C-alpha positions in Angstrom: 0.4 0.5 -0.1 1.3 3.3 -0.9 1.0 6.0 1.8 1.8 9.8 1.8 4.1 11.2 3.4 4.0 13.9 5.9 5.7 17.3 4.8 7.3 17.9 8.2 8.3 14.0 7.2 9.8 15.2 3.9 11.5 18.5 5.5 13.5 16.4 7.9 14.7 13.8 5.6 15.9 16.4 2.6 17.7 18.0 5.3 19.9 14.9 6.3 20.2 14.3 3.0 21.2 17.9 2.4 23.8 17.4 5.4 25.6 14.8 3.9 25.8 16.5 0.5 27.2 19.6 3.2 28.3 18.4 6.0 29.5 21.7 6.9 26.4 23.6 6.3 24.1 25.1 8.8 21.0 23.9 7.6 18.9 25.4 10.4 19.7 29.2 8.8 17.9 27.2 5.5 15.8 29.8 3.6 12.7 27.2 2.4 12.0 29.5 -0.8 15.7 30.6 -1.9 17.7 27.9 -4.3 20.2 25.7 -2.5 23.1 26.3 -4.5 22.7 30.0 -3.6 22.9 29.1 0.0 25.0 26.3 0.6 28.7 25.9 -0.8 27.5 22.9 -3.7 28.2 22.5 -7.5 25.8 21.2 -9.9 27.7 17.9 -9.1 26.4 17.8 -5.7 22.7 18.8 -6.7 23.0 15.9 -9.3 23.6 13.5 -6.2 21.3 15.4 -4.1 18.6 14.5 -6.4 20.1 10.5 -6.3 19.8 10.9 -2.6 16.4 11.9 -3.2 14.9 8.7 -5.6 17.1 6.4 -3.7 15.5 8.0 -0.4 12.2 8.3 -1.1 11.7 5.5 -4.1 10.2 8.6 -6.7 11.0 8.5 -10.4 12.7 12.1 -10.6 13.0 13.1 -14.7 15.5 15.2 -15.3 13.1 17.9 -16.4 12.1 18.4 -12.6 15.3 18.2 -11.2 14.8 21.8 -10.7 11.7 21.7 -9.0 13.4 20.2 -6.1 16.2 23.4 -5.7 14.3 24.9 -2.6 13.2 22.9 0.6 9.7 24.0 -0.5 10.0 22.6 -3.8 11.4 19.5 -2.3 8.3 19.1 -0.3 5.8 20.1 -3.0 7.2 17.7 -5.2 6.9 14.7 -2.9 3.8 15.8 -1.4 2.3 15.0 -4.3 4.0 11.5 -4.6 2.9 8.3 -3.0 6.1 6.2 -1.7 6.1 2.2 -0.6 
């Protein structure tokens, strides 16, 4: 049975994944509507790895055209709230 995730669960998981990509970052100061690359010291490869980590953590397919939608915390929550995970 597939169940939707709650926004707080998504937010916590995304922050944990970001902590793996940018361990030196102060994620408590992260602005949810501002692009991760503008706030954290991550490059395009780091962002690609982050999207792959989201795919693995949530078990969802993310088409390349949708990658930009995962560029902010709010975007991740919105995109993943619309999906059902196992």
